[in-house]
LUMMARTOR-371796 format. One line per field, with one value per residue (C-alpha): residue in three letters; y, z, x. Coordinates in nm, 3 decimals, always signed. Each point is the difference from the previous one (the first is absolute). Example, Ala and Ser with C-alpha at 12.3 -4.5 7.8 and 13.67 -1.06 7.14 Angstrom:
BEGIN
res	[ALA  SER] $
yy	[-0.450  +0.344] $
zz	[+0.780  -0.066] $
xx	[+1.230  +0.137] $
This chain:
BEGIN
res	[UNK  UNK  UNK  UNK  UNK  UNK  UNK  UNK  UNK  UNK  UNK  UNK  UNK  UNK  UNK  UNK  UNK  UNK  UNK  UNK  UNK  UNK  UNK  UNK  UNK  UNK  UNK  UNK  UNK  UNK  UNK  UNK  UNK  UNK  UNK  UNK  UNK  UNK  UNK  UNK  UNK  UNK  UNK  UNK  UNK  UNK  UNK  UNK  UNK  UNK  UNK  UNK  UNK  UNK  UNK  UNK  UNK  UNK  UNK  UNK  UNK  UNK  UNK  UNK  UNK  UNK  UNK  UNK  UNK  UNK  UNK  UNK  UNK  UNK  UNK  UNK  UNK  UNK  UNK  UNK  UNK  UNK  UNK  UNK  UNK  UNK  UNK  UNK  UNK  UNK  UNK  UNK  UNK  UNK  UNK  UNK  UNK  UNK  UNK  UNK  UNK  UNK  UNK  UNK  UNK  UNK  UNK  UNK  UNK  UNK  UNK  UNK  UNK  UNK  UNK  UNK  UNK  UNK  UNK  UNK  UNK  UNK  UNK  UNK  UNK  UNK  UNK  UNK  UNK  UNK  UNK  UNK  UNK  UNK  UNK  UNK  UNK  UNK  UNK  UNK  UNK  UNK  UNK  UNK  UNK  UNK  UNK  UNK  UNK  UNK  UNK  UNK  UNK  UNK  UNK  UNK  UNK  UNK  UNK  UNK  UNK  UNK  UNK  UNK  UNK  UNK  UNK  UNK  UNK  UNK  UNK  UNK  UNK  UNK  UNK  UNK  UNK  UNK  UNK  UNK  UNK  UNK  UNK  UNK  UNK  UNK  UNK  UNK  UNK  UNK  UNK  UNK  UNK  UNK  UNK  UNK  UNK  UNK  UNK  UNK  UNK  UNK  UNK  UNK  UNK  UNK  UNK  UNK  UNK  UNK  UNK  UNK  UNK  UNK  UNK  UNK  UNK  UNK  UNK  UNK  UNK  UNK  UNK  UNK  UNK  UNK  UNK  UNK  UNK  UNK  UNK  UNK  UNK  UNK  UNK  UNK  UNK  UNK  UNK  UNK  UNK  UNK  UNK  UNK  UNK  UNK  UNK  UNK  UNK  UNK  UNK  UNK  UNK  UNK  UNK  UNK  UNK  UNK  UNK  UNK  UNK  UNK  UNK  UNK  UNK  UNK  UNK  UNK  UNK  UNK  UNK  UNK  UNK  UNK  UNK  UNK  UNK  UNK  UNK  UNK  UNK  UNK  UNK  UNK  UNK  UNK  UNK  UNK  UNK  UNK  UNK  UNK  UNK  UNK  UNK  UNK  UNK  UNK  UNK  UNK  UNK  UNK  UNK  UNK  UNK  UNK  UNK  UNK  UNK  UNK  UNK  UNK  UNK  UNK  UNK  UNK  UNK  UNK  UNK  UNK  UNK  UNK  UNK  UNK  UNK  UNK  UNK  UNK  UNK  UNK  UNK  UNK  UNK  UNK  UNK  UNK  UNK  UNK  UNK  UNK  UNK  UNK  UNK  UNK  UNK  UNK  UNK  UNK  UNK  UNK  UNK  UNK  UNK  UNK  UNK  UNK  UNK  UNK  UNK  UNK  UNK  UNK  UNK  UNK  UNK  UNK] $
yy	[+10.572  -0.149  +0.222  -0.064  +0.181  -0.096  +0.170  -0.050  +0.143  -0.088  +0.072  -0.292  +0.230  -0.082  +0.114  +0.001  -0.214  +0.283  +0.188  -0.280  -0.049  +0.352  +0.027  -0.281  +0.092  +0.350  -0.232  -0.172  +0.057  -0.228  -0.281  -0.189  -0.142  -0.365  +0.035  +0.180  -0.099  +0.100  -0.156  +0.118  -0.036  +0.035  -0.072  -0.347  +0.100  -0.249  -0.286  +0.136  -0.340  -0.203  -0.016  +0.183  -0.210  +0.168  -0.266  +0.072  -0.307  -0.018  -0.199  -0.150  -0.324  +0.134  +0.187  -0.342  -0.156  +0.284  +0.022  -0.396  +0.049  +0.308  -0.188  -0.313  +0.175  +0.285  +0.128  +0.243  +0.188  +0.200  -0.019  +0.263  +0.155  +0.302  +0.305  +0.132  +0.189  -0.001  +0.224  +0.061  -0.018  -0.317  -0.282  -0.313  -0.062  -0.272  -0.129  +0.178  -0.174  +0.072  -0.235  +0.085  -0.261  -0.209  -0.304  -0.304  -0.266  -0.162  +0.227  -0.224  -0.122  -0.029  +0.037  +0.374  +0.060  +0.046  +0.062  -0.092  -0.294  +0.111  +0.332  +0.134  +0.219  +0.170  -0.058  +0.322  -0.087  -0.373  +0.181  +0.241  -0.254  -0.233  +0.292  +0.116  -0.376  -0.035  +0.305  -0.172  -0.324  +0.152  +0.192  -0.318  -0.240  +0.213  +0.052  +0.323  +0.130  +0.206  +0.208  +0.366  +0.027  -0.167  +0.237  +0.078  +0.331  +0.073  -0.057  +0.021  +0.080  +0.008  -0.061  +0.070  +0.357  +0.335  +0.054  +0.274  -0.320  -0.259  +0.238  +0.041  -0.379  -0.077  +0.305  +0.135  +0.332  -0.164  -0.099  +0.138  -0.144  +0.148  -0.084  -0.002  -0.072  +0.000  -0.082  +0.106  -0.273  +0.051  -0.353  -0.043  -0.345  -0.206  -0.079  +0.165  -0.191  +0.030  -0.186  +0.211  +0.311  +0.187  +0.009  -0.350  -0.137  -0.248  -0.034  +0.358  +0.110  +0.206  +0.144  +0.241  +0.098  +0.236  -0.120  -0.362  -0.268  -0.120  -0.234  -0.195  -0.345  -0.008  +0.150  -0.262  -0.292  +0.116  +0.063  -0.386  -0.150  +0.109  -0.079  +0.276  -0.057  +0.278  -0.065  +0.341  +0.061  +0.337  +0.125  +0.184  -0.308  -0.083  +0.339  -0.085  -0.356  +0.132  +0.247  -0.288  -0.206  +0.238  +0.168  -0.236  -0.337  +0.115  +0.285  +0.244  +0.403  +0.194  +0.193  -0.335  -0.140  +0.328  +0.004  -0.372  +0.104  +0.346  -0.016  +0.313  +0.000  -0.175  +0.379  +0.091  -0.253  +0.069  +0.352  -0.160  -0.009  -0.296  -0.196  +0.125  -0.113  -0.358  -0.048  +0.129  -0.215  -0.322  +0.084  +0.020  -0.317  -0.214  +0.067  +0.047  -0.117  +0.207  +0.318  +0.162  +0.110  +0.222  +0.352  +0.011  +0.196  -0.236  +0.073  -0.264  -0.032  -0.267  +0.167  +0.152  +0.235  +0.128  +0.008  +0.149  -0.065  +0.036  -0.188  +0.152  +0.181  +0.150  -0.074  +0.017  +0.312  -0.034  +0.334  +0.001  +0.280  +0.037  +0.146  +0.014  -0.406  -0.109  -0.090  -0.052  -0.126  +0.025  -0.014  +0.320  +0.333  +0.068  -0.270  +0.193  +0.281  -0.242  -0.212  +0.296  +0.358  +0.165  -0.228  +0.140  -0.167  -0.159  -0.179  -0.259  -0.325  -0.028  -0.344  -0.283  +0.127  -0.089  +0.218  -0.203  +0.159  -0.190  -0.007  +0.194  -0.299  -0.250  -0.127  -0.081  -0.019  +0.208] $
zz	[+5.495  +0.283  +0.244  +0.090  +0.265  +0.127  +0.210  +0.096  +0.256  -0.134  +0.322  +0.126  +0.231  +0.058  -0.168  +0.189  -0.141  +0.107  -0.267  -0.277  +0.099  -0.025  -0.327  -0.182  +0.140  -0.199  -0.305  +0.118  -0.339  -0.167  +0.190  +0.096  +0.334  -0.156  +0.092  +0.167  +0.149  +0.165  -0.040  +0.286  +0.011  +0.299  +0.244  +0.179  +0.087  +0.308  -0.215  -0.319  -0.063  -0.018  -0.297  +0.114  -0.123  -0.027  -0.034  -0.055  +0.056  -0.047  +0.306  +0.285  -0.212  -0.262  +0.293  +0.175  -0.330  -0.071  +0.347  -0.077  -0.350  +0.128  +0.282  -0.198  -0.228  +0.181  +0.310  +0.182  +0.249  +0.065  -0.091  +0.095  -0.123  -0.215  +0.215  -0.146  +0.119  -0.060  -0.278  -0.070  -0.390  +0.020  +0.053  -0.064  +0.000  +0.010  +0.288  -0.013  +0.144  -0.046  +0.068  +0.004  -0.167  -0.167  -0.207  +0.193  +0.158  -0.342  -0.218  -0.196  -0.159  -0.346  -0.081  +0.083  -0.268  -0.356  -0.187  -0.320  +0.028  +0.052  +0.170  +0.223  +0.294  +0.285  +0.325  +0.035  -0.335  +0.140  +0.306  -0.252  -0.232  +0.291  +0.139  -0.346  -0.067  +0.348  -0.086  -0.329  +0.183  +0.293  -0.238  -0.179  +0.288  +0.240  -0.109  +0.120  +0.088  -0.166  +0.086  -0.026  +0.026  +0.098  +0.010  +0.273  +0.191  -0.164  -0.039  -0.205  +0.125  -0.222  -0.065  -0.142  +0.070  -0.050  +0.114  +0.299  +0.117  -0.081  +0.201  +0.299  +0.017  -0.008  +0.240  -0.275  +0.188  +0.282  -0.236  -0.142  -0.292  -0.193  -0.345  -0.037  -0.333  +0.037  -0.241  -0.057  -0.249  -0.257  -0.160  -0.336  -0.158  +0.351  +0.295  +0.320  +0.303  +0.278  -0.178  -0.339  +0.167  -0.045  +0.066  -0.127  +0.140  -0.048  +0.259  +0.024  -0.276  -0.001  -0.292  -0.029  -0.338  -0.176  -0.324  -0.194  -0.084  -0.324  -0.041  +0.313  -0.164  -0.181  +0.301  +0.201  -0.193  -0.015  +0.380  +0.037  -0.199  +0.278  +0.287  +0.084  +0.039  -0.049  +0.224  +0.146  -0.312  -0.101  -0.277  +0.210  +0.180  -0.282  +0.035  +0.351  -0.143  -0.297  +0.212  +0.220  -0.300  -0.203  +0.271  +0.259  -0.194  -0.364  +0.201  -0.236  +0.115  +0.097  -0.299  -0.259  +0.195  -0.067  -0.341  -0.045  +0.121  -0.154  -0.304  -0.221  -0.329  -0.281  -0.182  +0.322  +0.017  -0.345  +0.074  +0.313  -0.030  -0.109  +0.352  +0.149  -0.282  -0.003  +0.387  -0.011  -0.330  +0.186  +0.279  -0.202  -0.201  +0.299  +0.226  -0.186  +0.183  +0.299  -0.176  +0.185  -0.240  +0.065  +0.182  +0.330  +0.286  +0.252  +0.339  +0.098  +0.276  +0.147  +0.351  -0.172  -0.247  -0.118  -0.396  -0.188  -0.363  -0.266  -0.338  -0.289  -0.133  +0.347  +0.019  +0.369  +0.217  +0.271  +0.151  +0.217  +0.271  +0.212  +0.321  +0.170  +0.030  -0.067  -0.331  -0.082  -0.300  -0.045  -0.276  +0.081  +0.145  +0.242  +0.257  +0.001  +0.202  +0.275  -0.046  -0.070  -0.002  -0.023  -0.278  -0.223  -0.309  -0.192  -0.347  -0.219  -0.105  -0.352  -0.170  +0.046  +0.162  +0.388  +0.318  +0.251  +0.333  +0.209  +0.348  +0.087  +0.204  -0.242  -0.300  -0.286  -0.371  -0.181] $
xx	[-5.935  +0.180  +0.187  +0.355  +0.236  +0.344  +0.288  +0.334  +0.255  +0.357  +0.138  -0.193  -0.218  -0.338  -0.330  -0.346  -0.245  -0.278  +0.135  -0.037  -0.327  -0.109  +0.211  -0.171  -0.370  +0.010  +0.015  -0.345  -0.165  +0.261  -0.142  -0.301  +0.019  +0.087  +0.392  +0.258  +0.320  +0.358  +0.345  +0.242  +0.357  +0.230  -0.293  +0.169  +0.375  +0.001  -0.086  +0.160  +0.188  -0.324  -0.242  -0.321  -0.297  -0.311  -0.298  -0.374  -0.256  -0.372  -0.085  +0.116  +0.066  +0.228  +0.187  +0.073  +0.091  +0.221  +0.170  +0.074  +0.127  +0.229  +0.122  +0.087  +0.211  +0.134  +0.187  -0.238  +0.180  -0.351  -0.327  -0.310  -0.274  +0.028  -0.130  -0.340  -0.278  -0.377  -0.125  -0.367  +0.006  +0.188  -0.246  +0.243  +0.333  +0.253  +0.181  +0.343  +0.345  +0.343  +0.286  +0.374  +0.152  +0.323  -0.002  -0.024  -0.044  -0.077  +0.234  +0.096  -0.353  +0.069  -0.363  +0.008  +0.288  -0.047  +0.337  +0.168  +0.237  +0.362  -0.130  +0.284  -0.121  +0.163  -0.086  -0.193  -0.203  -0.069  -0.172  -0.182  -0.125  -0.118  -0.212  -0.127  -0.107  -0.149  -0.208  -0.151  -0.028  -0.201  -0.222  -0.079  -0.020  -0.227  -0.350  -0.115  +0.355  +0.244  +0.337  -0.005  +0.373  +0.311  +0.303  +0.229  -0.070  -0.291  -0.368  -0.327  -0.314  -0.309  -0.343  -0.355  -0.086  +0.107  +0.367  -0.075  -0.220  +0.264  +0.256  -0.225  -0.063  +0.389  +0.073  +0.220  -0.017  +0.193  +0.277  +0.309  +0.222  +0.295  -0.194  -0.381  -0.182  -0.421  -0.267  -0.370  -0.134  -0.273  -0.060  -0.072  +0.000  +0.097  -0.178  +0.031  +0.140  +0.236  +0.254  -0.030  +0.038  +0.348  +0.294  +0.118  +0.330  +0.273  +0.281  +0.105  -0.158  -0.335  -0.203  -0.290  -0.138  -0.254  -0.121  -0.019  +0.253  -0.187  +0.319  -0.096  -0.049  +0.303  +0.216  -0.190  +0.120  +0.339  +0.015  -0.116  +0.301  +0.219  -0.236  -0.215  -0.385  -0.222  -0.305  -0.149  -0.205  +0.126  +0.238  +0.203  +0.156  +0.210  +0.164  +0.165  +0.107  +0.147  +0.220  +0.120  +0.086  +0.185  +0.205  +0.046  +0.008  +0.124  +0.229  -0.087  +0.046  -0.300  +0.009  +0.011  -0.272  -0.212  +0.113  -0.102  -0.362  -0.036  +0.248  +0.042  -0.179  +0.183  +0.050  +0.155  +0.248  +0.096  +0.099  +0.238  +0.392  +0.125  +0.052  -0.275  -0.222  +0.156  -0.067  -0.365  -0.059  +0.148  -0.218  -0.336  +0.070  +0.123  -0.289  -0.314  -0.255  +0.098  -0.108  -0.287  -0.261  -0.281  -0.044  +0.193  +0.191  +0.164  +0.163  +0.258  +0.220  +0.246  +0.059  +0.328  -0.162  -0.342  -0.033  -0.294  -0.045  -0.286  -0.069  +0.197  -0.302  -0.053  -0.412  +0.033  +0.092  +0.284  +0.162  +0.302  +0.127  +0.291  +0.029  +0.366  +0.062  -0.337  -0.154  -0.380  -0.182  -0.386  -0.273  -0.087  +0.205  -0.268  +0.129  +0.347  -0.216  +0.014  +0.306  +0.239  -0.165  +0.337  +0.150  +0.298  -0.082  -0.311  +0.036  -0.192  +0.165  +0.035  -0.130  +0.199  +0.273  +0.031  +0.057  +0.215  +0.039  +0.262  +0.115  +0.305  +0.168  -0.091  +0.206  -0.233  +0.079  -0.283] $
């Protein structure tokens, strides 16, 4: 029942946050006020070289411990409260802070690394691994605190409430971004709390999801083998980590990663040409624990592209629209009447086949 909406301007232009608040609000029956959130890309251009660490803490004690922990392991260029406004329907919220950071001063703290012996990483990958492991160490170490996002030139804003309430709280209507993803949650088998709202994020990866990941247990244990810790108590968390693992760490292409997570049926594989059948078979056999079971529609971004994908049986709806250089995804076409009323084209995604919309000025192997 969850609702998802996304948009991208492939020229790097800005889309108004107010439009996305309205676009998700027309899907109100898909939520029940227990979770809403936004991922926005291109929002910190003046600090784009720094990791924007969005942190939420339940109380002042947790906030002080979080600040000490961050400054012990990261260089902090700037720290400040995340701007918010009072909303009548939100009776309690965590303390929200953002830090613009880089690894340091203790950037060789081996306790924050979890790599196989002999692993060779580039300097960029070392920094990314450090930040990834910092997030997991923070989430385990700070009682009452969690990281909402930690990517460059992006941020996640989420909480307990309807998405229009969360949008008002975080003043999303005042923001512009080149890529937006929005989520309205209807929790089924997981608890409702600020950390469990969507989007889920790791480094620049962010994911919103409608459906259920029934393979959560297998996916979680597979991720743990590579240093990923699931602490946010919601099945969707594994999806953002799997994208980071498969594409950033294992260096699969986006389409290969999507094939691993939502592969064709064996009957479909049998009908492929020999080279394609061999390639897909290897992916299915080599990464079986990364396959996502269950009904799902997901939106994914890393700031360079916006990707939409269904499970291969297409048990959750996902619609796409094109309006010149802008593309939009939604659970329901009604949201397009707000985002792109003069759209050129609208189409439904087929099961298991991703739609990848890439920024024009970005080289990205799909």
